[in-house]
C-alpha positions, 0 to 999 in steps of 0.5 A: 479414126483414133480410139482415144477419149471415153467409149461413149465419145468413141462411139458418137464418132461412128455413129456421127459419121453414118448420121446421113444413113441413120436419117435416111433410115428414119425416114423409111421407119416413119414411112412405115410406121405410118402406113401400119397405123392407117391400115386399121383405119381403112379397115374399118372404113371398108367395113362401115361401107359395107353395111351401108347400101351402095357403098359397094364402089367406096369398098373397092376404093378402100381396098385398093388403097389399102393394098397400096399402103400395104405396098409401100409399108413394105418398101418401107419396111425393106429400105429401113432394114438395108439401111440400118444393116448397111450402116451396123456393117460398115461401122463394124468393119471401121470399129474392127480395123481401127482396134485392130491398128490401135492394139498393134501400136502397143508395146510388148508391155501391153500383151503381158499385161492383156492375154490374148484371148480377152484381146481377141474376145474385145474384137469380136464378140464385143464388138458384135454387140456394139454393131447390133446396139448402134444398128439394128437397136436404134432402128427398134428403138426409134420404132418403139417411140412412134408406136408409144408417141403414137398409141398414147394419143390414140389411148387420150383421145379416146378415154384418158381415164383409161389411158392413166390405168394403163400407163399405172400398169406400163411403169409397173413393167418398166421397173422390172424391165430395168431390173432384170436389164441390170441383171443381165449386163452384169451377166454378159459381162462376166460371159465376156470375161469367162470367154477372153479367160478361155482363150 
């Protein structure tokens, strides 16, 4: 796969090649998160049955169901982590290989203008950042989105007034987080530039 085009389009090509594994990982993630939300509901059912006379049989039943859901959740979490980690490793391998082949096609003038340490930094540290962003962070993003949507639905069902109050606080936190992300991005770029200069 060539390295021509904008960075976004290049990364999109690598991600598209792994779309099947992304889909499988998201399916695992959905099962895991669904099971996570089912556990508190079952705990509530167990508590209700314990307070009722003659509810011992149902209590045992709900406990067994909860145990099964926890096992399914554990398997789903393992499958999600395994799928996304393998995908990110394959993508990092292909990116490094294509980048190396692309660099070897450059003429001698390219190496006169660019420091060797900077090139090595791009091939190691930068690719590791991309690997994390396209692998683990995708999993975390989808998981967070599912959690946020589920929590919003539950909160609105309980009290939409309290939901509005909570959203006001959340928006404030998002603004602070966005400002911090901009600052962190600047620091990261400066770190990468200094790493290249050290080489």
